[in-house]
N, C-alpha and C positions, 0 to 999 in steps of 0.2 A: 392615608398618608398625610402626615402633618405638613402644612404649608410652610415654606421658608418665610422668614421675617424680612420685611422691607421697610426701611425708613425713607419716606418720600418728602422732599423739601421743595416747596413751590409757593408762590402767592395764590391766594384764593379770594373770591369775593368777600368783603367789599372792595378789595383792591381792583381798580379799574384797568384791567389788563386782559388781552386776549389769552394770555397764558393762564389766568385765573379760570376762564371759561374752559380752556383746554384741559386743565387738571381736573375740574369737576366732572368732566366726561370720562377722562382716561382712568381715574381711580375706580370707576365702576367696572372697567375691564380688568384692571390689575387685581382687584379684589377676588377674582375667580382663581388666581394662582398664588397670591401672596397673602400673608398676614400683615396688614398695613398699619403703620403708625405715621401720622403726618406731623411735620415740623414746620412751623410758620414763624414769622416775625411777631412782634408784640401787639397783636390785635386778635379779635375773636372772629372766627369764620362765620359768615353771614348765613349760610345754608344750614338750617336746623337738622336736616336729615344727615348731613355729613357730621355735624357735631355729636349727634346721638349714636352714630354707627361706628365711628373710628376713635382710636386713642389719638389725641392731639397734644403736642408738646410745643410750647413757645420757646423759641431759641434763646439760650443764655450761654455765654461763653464759659460760664462756670460749670455748666452741666456736662455730663459725659454721654456720648452717643455711641459708645462701644457696645458690642454684643449683637448687632443686627447682621443677618446673613448678607443683606445687600442694602446699599444706599443709592438712591437716584435723586439727582438734582435737576429740576426743570428750569433751565437758565434762559433768561431774556437779557435785554440790554438796558433796563431801567434801574438806576442806582437806588431809587426809593423803594423798590420792591425786592431787589435781589442782593443787596449788600450783605445781609446776614448770611446768605448762602456763600458769598465770596469768602467771608471769614471762616465759615464752617468747613468748607472743602479743603482749606489749607491743613486742617487737623484731621479731617475724616474723608479721605479720598473715596470716590464712588463713581457710579455711572452718571453720564450727563445726557440729558435731552437738550440739544443745542438748536435754538430757533434762529439765532443770528450768528453768522461767522464772526462778524466784527462786534467786539464788546467794548468799544471806545467809551461810550457813555457810562456804562457800569463801572469800568476801571477808573475813569477820571473822577466820577462821583465818589467812589469808595476811597481813593487815595487823597483826594482834595481835603477830606475831613481829617486825615492823618498827617497832613503836611509832608507827604512823601511823594507827591505827584511827579515832580520833575525828575527825581531819582528813578522812579519806576518807568517813566517814559524812556529814559536813557537805557535802563536795564532791558526793556522789552523791544524798543525800536531803534536804539543806538543813536549815533550822531545824526543820522538822517532824520530820525523822529524829533530830536531837539531842534534841528534847523527848521523843520516844517512848522513847529510850534512858534519859534521865534518869528518866522515870516508872517504867520497869522496874527501874532500880537502886534505887528506893525500896522496891520490893516484894520483890526478891530480893537478898540480901546479896552474893553473889558478883559480882565485877567481870569475870568471864569471860563475855563475851557469847555464847559458844557454848552456855551453859546457859540463856539467856533465850529459850527456844523459843517463847514466846507472842508474841514480836514479829517472828519470822522472816517471817511472811506479810505483814507491814506494810512491810518494807524489802527490796525486790528486790536492791539492791546489785549490779546486773549491767552497769552502763553501761560501765565500763572494758573489760570483755571484749567486749561486743557492738559497741562503737565500733571495735574492731580487726577485725571480721569482714568478709571479702569477700563472704560469703553465709552464711545460717544455715539449717540443716536442722532441722526440728521434726517432731514426731509427731502433732500434733493441730491441728485448725482453731482450737480454743480459744486455744492459744499463738500460732499464726500471726496471728490477729486482734489480739491484744494487742501483738505486736511490730510489726505493720504500722501500728498507730495511734501507737505511741510512737517507732519508728525508721523513718521513712518513706523514708530514703535507702538502706536496706540491702535487698538481695534476700532474700526469705524463700521457702523451699521446703518443702513437706510431703512427708515420706516415711513409710512404715510402719515399725513396729518389726521387728526381725529375729528369726526363730525360732532359738533358741540350744539347744545341747546335745542330748542324746539324747531321743527321744520313745518309744522302745520299751525296756522293762526286762523282765528274765526273771521277776521275782517281784513280787507286789503285797502282800506281808505284812511288809514291813520294819518298819513302825511297830508292828505287832502283836507282833513278836519283840523289838524294841528297847525298847518301853514295857510289855511284858507285857499287851497288850490282847487280849481273846478274839477268836478268828478271825472270828466273824460279827458283831462289834460295829460299829456305824456310826461313821465317823470324819469329822469336819469338820477341814479344815486351813487355816491361814493361812501364807503363805510369805514369808520375808524378815525384815528387822529388826523387832523388836517395839517399837512406838512409839505414842505418843498418836494420831498422824495415821492410823494403821492401824485405829483403833477396836477394838483387841484387848480392851479392858476391856468395851466394850459386848457383844461376842460372848461373853466369859466369863459375864457376867450372864445373857445370853439362854440359854446352854447350861445353866446352873444352874437357871434357872426352868423350862426344858423338862424337865429331869430330875426336878424336884420333882413334875411332873404326869404323868409317863409311866413305866410299868413298864420298858419297853425303853429303856435309857439310851443317850445318844450321848456320844462323846468329842470333845473339841476339842484339837487339837495345833497348837501354834505352831512351825513349822519354821524355826528361826532363833535369833538371839541377842537379848538385851535383858531387863531385869529390872523394868520398870515395873509389870507385873501379877503379879509373883511371889507377892504376898500372896493371890492368887486361885487358885493352883495347888492341886489336890486329886486325888481318885481319877479324875476324869473330865476335868480340865483339865491339860494337859501342855505342856512345851516341850522341844525337842530340844537346844538349843544349836547351835553351828555344825556342819554336816555337810560331808564331802567331796562332790565332785560326784556320784560314783556313788550314795552313800547319799541325797543330796539328791533325786535323781530317783526313787529307790526309795521315798522318803518320800511324794512327790507321788502316785506310783502306788498307795500304800496308802489314799489318801483317797477317800471317796465324794462329797464336796462341798468346794469351795474358797471361802473368804471372802476377798475383796480389797476391803475398804472403805477409803475415804479421806475424811477431813474433820478439820480444815481442809485445803483443797486448795491446793497450790502450783504447779499447772500441770504436774505430772509425768505420765508414762505408766508402764506396768508391763511390763517384759520377762518377769518371772516369770508374769504372767497369760497372756502369749502362750505360754509354755512349758506351762502347765497346759492351756490350750485345745488345744494341739497333741497333748496326751496324752489328749484326749477327756474331760477333767474338767469337770463342770458348775460354773460359777463365778458367785458372787453379787458384784456390784460396786455402788458408789455411783453414782447417776445424776448425774455431774458431769464437766465437762471432757472429757478424752480418753476416759474410760470411757463417757460419754454417746454418743460417736460410734461405738462398737461396735454392730453390728446387734442389734436386740432379739431376733432369732432365735438369737443365739450366746451370750448371757449373761442372767442374771437381774438386773434392776436394782432398787435400792431407793432411796428419796429421801434427801436429805442430812439430813433431820430424822427419820430412821427411829428409832423407839423400841425399847426392849427387847421390849415386847409384839409389835410389828410383826415383829421378827426371830424371835421364837419361832414366830409363824405361818408365816414363810418356812421355817424349819427343819422344821416339821411337814409342810408341803406338799411340800418337797423329799424328805423321807424316805418319805412315803406314796405319792408319785406317780412316774411314769416321766419321766426327764429325757433319754431317748435322743435325742429330736429336737434338743435343745440341744447335747448332746455331739457329735453328727455334724456339725451346722452349725458348731460352734466349730472342729473339726479342719479342715473344708473351708475356712473363712475363712483360717486360718493358711496352709494350702497354696496358696491362691489369691493371697495378698497379702504374705506375710512371709518368703518364702524369701530367703536372703542374696544370691543372684545377681540377683534382681529388684530388691531395694532398692539394691544396689551399682550396678546399671545406671542407676537413676534418679539416683544421686549423680554418676556419670560424665557423664551427659547434661547435668545442670545446671551442673557445673563447666566443661565443655569447650565448651558451645554458646553462641554469641553471640546477641544479641537478633535479629539478622537471619537466624538459622538456620544460620550457618556455624560451623565449628569454630574455637575460639580459637587452637589450636596445631596 
């Protein structure tokens, strides 16, 4: 039987995005059921195996994308990586994999370049949205609304994209429930995140060598872009407070880019900057404990957390949204109002106790639920199955 054709729009490496990593894993599963064509922005995909295996089209508004059985857009919130998809879906509706319920940054970035931003804020968020922006402009001098991070969680700005969806795939019941309440006419499907990248590395001392950390020192890691919502600052203060009280110090390494806590860097607080894929996974392997905190929360999930769990790393997460839905046996959960002292206690318990039970359960969870073939099979089933149980094509 001939496979249905699928046009798949997403960033890929060298675009520095978790969605790039996600897509490189997912298409291996989708390839089992679909005849794939990839559509990217104006760059060359880094992975030579992908370039040789798939038909790849660079987006151009003058091109026609008619004739495919299905189109899937893998949407994130970064305007640099997803703006071409914003334009494309207005003309070619399709299914959406939605990683972030709030698309403030994508929409603001897209319409800022078209001089339509305030008109679109009014259309999507009404008078309330305009007032929120006006109030923020009084506090922050810059008229670049991408810098007004404190209002992002108040303005979802997602209606134009979601209204063009034939169906939406999300990763949490949290986001599923929000969408069902607001967009009752659109089919919503919950799928698990995909396990991405390597899970076995040859060495677990990369950070020790890279940052000149003693071989037996305890390392806590945070993975991904360093930002206020990741609560890196809280973790920095907790590590400093822990080290003031204990002779055996711990190191906190932020594996990623971002400068908002640079003022807190010291002998035991580090950041790596961007790492290539090989070093990225070696850095995770070097860590004894992973911190993946989120607040404020914008409905996102975390592919990097799944990567860490697959590598048998004990992970501490905020008890909110998608993170709350992970089994208690697989991660360590802290409340959204977790204080510095609370976190110090968590660090002490983690260092002094055995976390093997959580490590093993985390790896088993990923193997049972997050393999690309399993997730892609769910996507194929929902795209191609009619309500009466028959195939659509």
